Every structure is written in C-alpha cells, then in structure tokens.
C-alpha positions as CSV (number, residue, x, y, z in Angstrom):
1,M,-11.3,10.7,11.5
2,K,-13.0,9.1,14.6
3,K,-15.9,7.9,12.6
4,Y,-13.7,6.0,10.2
5,F,-11.7,4.5,13.0
6,K,-15.1,3.3,14.5
7,V,-16.0,1.8,11.2
8,A,-12.7,0.0,11.0
9,S,-13.1,-1.2,14.5
10,L,-16.5,-2.6,13.8
11,A,-15.3,-4.4,10.7
12,F,-12.5,-5.9,12.8
13,Q,-14.9,-7.1,15.4
14,E,-17.3,-8.5,12.8
15,Q,-14.4,-10.6,11.3
16,A,-13.4,-11.7,14.8
17,A,-17.0,-12.9,15.4
18,Y,-16.8,-15.1,12.3
19,R,-13.2,-16.2,12.5
20,L,-14.2,-19.8,12.0
21,N,-15.1,-19.0,8.4
22,F,-11.7,-17.6,7.9
23,Y,-9.9,-20.7,9.3
24,L,-12.1,-22.9,7.2
25,G,-11.1,-20.9,4.1
26,L,-7.5,-21.0,5.3
27,L,-7.7,-24.8,5.6
28,N,-8.9,-24.9,1.9
29,E,-6.0,-22.7,0.9
30,F,-3.5,-25.0,2.7
31,F,-4.9,-28.0,0.9
32,I,-4.3,-26.3,-2.4
33,F,-0.8,-25.3,-1.2
34,S,0.0,-28.9,-0.3
35,V,-1.1,-30.1,-3.7
36,F,1.1,-27.5,-5.4
37,V,4.1,-28.4,-3.2
38,L,3.7,-32.1,-3.8
39,F,3.5,-31.5,-7.6
40,W,6.6,-29.3,-7.7
41,R,8.5,-31.6,-5.4
42,K,8.0,-34.5,-7.9
43,I,9.2,-32.1,-10.6
44,Y,12.4,-31.2,-8.7
45,E,13.1,-34.8,-7.7
46,S,13.1,-35.7,-11.3
47,G,16.1,-33.3,-11.8
48,Q,14.2,-30.4,-13.3
49,Q,14.1,-26.9,-11.8
50,L,11.9,-23.8,-12.3
51,G,14.2,-21.0,-13.3
52,D,16.7,-20.1,-10.6
53,Y,14.2,-21.0,-7.8
54,S,15.3,-23.8,-5.5
55,F,12.5,-26.0,-4.2
56,E,12.7,-24.3,-0.8
57,A,12.4,-20.9,-2.4
58,L,9.5,-22.0,-4.6
59,A,7.6,-23.6,-1.7
60,T,8.1,-20.4,0.4
61,Y,6.9,-18.3,-2.6
62,L,3.7,-20.5,-2.7
63,L,3.1,-20.2,1.0
64,V,3.6,-16.5,1.2
65,M,1.5,-16.1,-2.0
66,M,-1.4,-17.8,-0.3
67,L,-1.2,-15.6,2.8
68,V,-0.7,-12.4,0.7
69,N,-3.8,-13.3,-1.3
70,L,-5.8,-13.8,1.9
71,V,-4.8,-10.4,3.2
72,V,-5.0,-8.4,-0.1
73,R,-7.8,-9.8,-2.2
74,H,-11.5,-9.1,-1.8
75,W,-14.6,-8.5,-3.8
76,M,-15.3,-4.9,-2.7
77,A,-16.4,-3.9,-6.3
78,N,-19.6,-5.9,-5.7
79,D,-20.3,-3.9,-2.6
80,V,-19.8,-0.6,-4.5
81,R,-22.0,-1.9,-7.3
82,Q,-24.7,-2.8,-4.9
83,D,-24.5,0.5,-3.1
84,I,-24.9,2.3,-6.4
85,Q,-27.7,0.2,-7.8
86,E,-29.8,0.2,-4.6
87,G,-29.3,4.0,-3.9
88,I,-27.4,3.4,-0.6
89,I,-24.9,6.1,-1.6
90,L,-27.6,8.8,-1.7
91,P,-28.0,9.4,2.1
92,L,-24.2,9.6,2.4
93,L,-24.1,12.5,0.0
94,T,-25.8,14.8,2.5
95,K,-23.4,13.8,5.3
96,P,-19.8,14.8,6.0
97,I,-18.6,11.4,5.0
98,S,-16.2,10.4,2.2
99,Y,-17.6,7.2,0.6
100,V,-14.1,6.0,-0.5
101,A,-12.8,6.6,3.0
102,L,-15.7,4.7,4.4
103,M,-15.1,1.7,2.2
104,F,-11.3,1.9,2.9
105,A,-12.0,1.8,6.7
106,K,-14.2,-1.2,6.3
107,R,-11.6,-3.2,4.3
108,L,-8.7,-2.1,6.5
109,G,-10.5,-3.2,9.6
110,A,-11.5,-6.6,8.2
111,K,-8.0,-7.3,6.7
112,S,-6.3,-6.2,9.9
113,A,-7.9,-9.2,11.5
114,F,-6.6,-11.4,8.7
115,V,-3.0,-10.0,9.2
116,L,-3.3,-10.8,12.9
117,W,-4.5,-14.3,12.3
118,T,-2.0,-15.2,9.5
119,S,1.1,-13.7,11.1
120,W,1.6,-16.5,13.6
121,L,1.0,-19.0,10.8
122,V,4.0,-17.7,8.9
123,F,6.2,-18.0,11.9
124,L,4.8,-21.5,12.7
125,A,5.4,-22.7,9.1
126,G,9.0,-21.4,9.2
127,M,9.7,-23.3,12.4
128,I,8.0,-26.7,11.6
129,V,8.1,-27.0,7.8
130,P,11.6,-27.9,6.7
131,F,11.4,-26.5,3.2
132,V,10.0,-23.1,4.2
133,T,12.6,-20.4,4.9
134,L,11.9,-17.1,6.7
135,P,13.9,-13.8,6.3
136,K,16.6,-13.4,8.9
137,N,17.1,-9.7,8.1
138,I,14.8,-7.2,10.0
139,F,14.9,-4.9,7.0
140,L,13.3,-7.6,4.8
141,W,10.5,-7.9,7.3
142,L,10.0,-4.1,7.3
143,G,10.2,-4.0,3.5
144,F,7.7,-6.8,3.2
145,A,5.3,-5.0,5.6
146,I,5.5,-1.8,3.6
147,S,5.1,-3.5,0.2
148,L,2.1,-5.6,1.6
149,F,0.4,-2.4,2.7
150,F,1.0,-0.9,-0.7
151,A,-0.4,-4.1,-2.3
152,F,-3.5,-3.7,-0.2
153,L,-3.9,0.0,-1.3
154,T,-3.3,-1.0,-5.0
155,Y,-5.9,-3.8,-5.0
156,F,-8.4,-1.6,-3.0
157,F,-8.4,1.0,-5.7
158,I,-8.5,-1.6,-8.5
159,Q,-11.7,-3.0,-6.9
160,Y,-13.1,0.5,-6.2
161,L,-12.7,1.6,-9.8
162,A,-14.3,-1.6,-11.0
163,G,-17.2,-0.9,-8.7
164,L,-17.6,2.7,-9.9
165,A,-18.0,1.5,-13.4
166,S,-21.6,0.6,-12.3
167,F,-22.5,4.2,-12.8
168,W,-22.3,3.5,-16.5
169,L,-22.6,-0.3,-16.9
170,G,-25.4,-0.9,-14.4
171,N,-24.1,-4.4,-13.6
172,S,-20.3,-4.4,-13.5
173,H,-20.0,-8.0,-12.3
174,G,-18.6,-9.2,-15.7
175,L,-16.0,-6.4,-15.6
176,T,-15.1,-7.3,-12.0
177,F,-14.6,-10.9,-12.8
178,A,-12.5,-10.1,-15.8
179,I,-10.3,-7.8,-13.8
180,F,-10.0,-10.6,-11.2
181,L,-8.7,-13.1,-13.8
182,V,-6.3,-10.6,-15.3
183,T,-5.0,-9.7,-11.8
184,I,-4.4,-13.4,-10.9
185,L,-2.5,-14.0,-14.2
186,L,-0.4,-10.9,-14.2
187,S,0.3,-10.4,-10.4
188,G,2.4,-13.5,-9.9
189,S,-0.3,-15.4,-8.1
190,L,0.1,-18.4,-10.3
191,L,3.9,-18.4,-10.9
192,P,6.6,-15.9,-10.2
193,L,6.7,-13.2,-12.9
194,D,10.4,-13.6,-13.5
195,L,9.6,-17.0,-15.0
196,F,7.3,-15.4,-17.6
197,P,8.5,-15.0,-21.3
198,N,10.4,-11.7,-21.8
199,W,7.6,-10.1,-23.8
200,L,5.0,-10.8,-21.2
201,R,7.4,-9.7,-18.4
202,M,7.8,-6.4,-20.2
203,I,4.0,-5.9,-20.2
204,T,3.7,-6.8,-16.4
205,D,6.4,-4.2,-15.7
206,W,4.2,-1.4,-17.0
207,L,1.0,-2.6,-15.2
208,P,0.1,-2.3,-11.5
209,F,-0.9,-5.9,-10.9
210,Q,2.6,-7.1,-10.0
211,F,2.4,-4.9,-6.9
212,T,-0.5,-6.9,-5.5
213,A,1.5,-10.2,-5.1
214,Y,4.8,-10.6,-6.9
215,V,6.6,-7.6,-5.4
216,P,5.7,-8.2,-1.7
217,I,6.5,-11.9,-2.1
218,S,9.9,-11.2,-3.8
219,T,10.6,-8.7,-1.0
220,F,9.9,-11.5,1.5
221,L,12.3,-13.9,-0.3
222,G,15.1,-11.2,-0.5
223,R,15.1,-11.4,-4.3
224,L,15.1,-7.6,-4.7
225,S,18.1,-5.4,-4.3
226,P,17.6,-2.3,-2.0
227,Q,17.8,0.0,-5.0
228,G,15.4,-2.2,-7.0
229,W,13.0,-2.3,-4.0
230,F,12.9,1.5,-3.7
231,V,12.4,2.0,-7.4
232,L,9.4,-0.4,-7.3
233,M,7.9,1.3,-4.3
234,G,8.2,4.6,-6.1
235,K,6.4,3.2,-9.1
236,N,3.7,1.7,-6.8
237,L,3.2,5.0,-5.1
238,L,2.7,6.7,-8.5
239,W,0.1,4.1,-9.4
240,I,-1.7,4.5,-6.1
241,F,-1.7,8.3,-6.5
242,G,-2.9,8.0,-10.0
243,F,-5.7,5.7,-8.9
244,M,-6.7,8.2,-6.2
245,L,-7.0,11.0,-8.7
246,F,-8.8,8.9,-11.3
247,S,-11.3,7.5,-8.8
248,K,-12.1,11.0,-7.6
249,W,-12.7,12.2,-11.1
250,L,-14.8,9.0,-11.9
251,W,-16.8,9.5,-8.7
252,I,-17.7,13.1,-9.6
253,R,-18.7,12.2,-13.1
254,G,-20.6,9.2,-11.9
255,L,-22.6,11.2,-9.4
256,R,-23.6,13.7,-12.1
257,R,-24.8,10.9,-14.3
258,Y,-26.5,9.3,-11.3
259,E,-28.3,12.5,-10.3
260,A,-29.3,13.3,-13.9
261,Y,-30.7,9.8,-14.3
262,G,-32.7,10.2,-11.1
263,Q,-34.3,13.4,-12.3
C-alpha cells in the first residue's frame, strides 16, 4: 500500500510543479463557459426556457460540468496502450505490483491536485457570480463529493478497459476516441440528460456514462431526491464492480495473448 501512496504523492507533486498548465487550461474552459452562458442568456431573455431549468440553474450546471470534467476526464487509455505496445508492463509482471492499482494511484494523485485547485473556484464563483447558486445543505455537498468520486472511478475503468483493448487491436486510439465522443454525448456533458428525448433518456439510464457527469452535477443542484440518489449510487457501484471484474478477466486474457505472441 505504501508504494501506491508514494506513486500518488509523486503524481500530485508533478501536477503541482506544472500547475500553470492547469490554470491555462482552466482559462480556456472559462472562456467556453462564458460563451455558453452568453448564448443561453440571450435565449432566456427572448422568453424561451430550456425544460424546467431556470437560467441560474442552467448556468450553475454548465459551471459545475466544466469543473467535473476537469477532475474526472483524462486520456489514460493512451498510457495503457503505450505501456502494452512498448513492453513496459513486462518488468512489472515479475514484481509484487498491481498494474491497475499503479495506474489508479497515478490518476488519483494527479486529480487530487485538480480537486484542490478547483474547489476554491467553485466557492469564489458562488460568491461573486450572481447567477451561480451553491448548495446550502451540507448533505448535498457530501452527496456531491461521493458521486464525484464514483464518477472518477467509473471513468477510470472506462479508460482502462479501452487501453486493455490494445492487447487485441494493437493501436486502440480510434476506439478510445470513439468512447470519448460517446461519453461526452451520453454523460450530460453537453446538455442535462433530462432534456433528451424519452427514447434516448431510456438508453442513457441503462449505460454508465451518466455517472461521469450528469449524476454528480444533478446532485450538486439538488435535483435528485434522497431515495433517487441512493438508487443511482447503488447502480453506479454495480457498474464499478462489474468493470473491476471484467478488467481483471481482460487483463489475464490479454497477458496470455501477449506472452504467446512474444514467444
């Protein structure tokens, strides 16, 4: 356990050393956020409304969506693909190290830095931006923190599984990009999922992508009942557990193919 904590600590320090890159990326995200807010403000001022979302609720959704994406999203599948293609995983097989735990520690350390740097921005936006509203209930903050961690786990395993596909595909970059596009569309990262047509909403209800954005954001906005939140967290845990089992099976099968190909 100590070695994984050390890896996470090093990843955190590495992000801290290059925090300027993070803030430059954040500046870009805020520019995009501002464009969206100005666009929707014109729509609302013309008398139209997006579902049952007030302008304040929609603006808050967009802001939290931006921050959730910064914390949750990454391209770890490319790292896994590179480790497989370049044989970097081979030395690890002879050591008492779990590859998936190693990758998890790296991402957790790096994203912990993002959480630290974005938390104060949320509070600052709530204080100085008139159309952004923050939860006033401590349980909403707690529920948001839990759902955000589950979102991180869900997206981690989605990326990990995409990377493991390199055992069979060789170059899984196309698959990774396709999964990225599907995730953006079906996670609520473009628009809240409850604004989708009923048939598409039924599809997203059966997929794990909603847990990477829509569910934590809806938790933050207080749009979920306590019972509904617990049901969604239960479903999310089932997906995470299923991903863990499937990735373990895929890793074993992939190593057999990898070793056979090497021979």
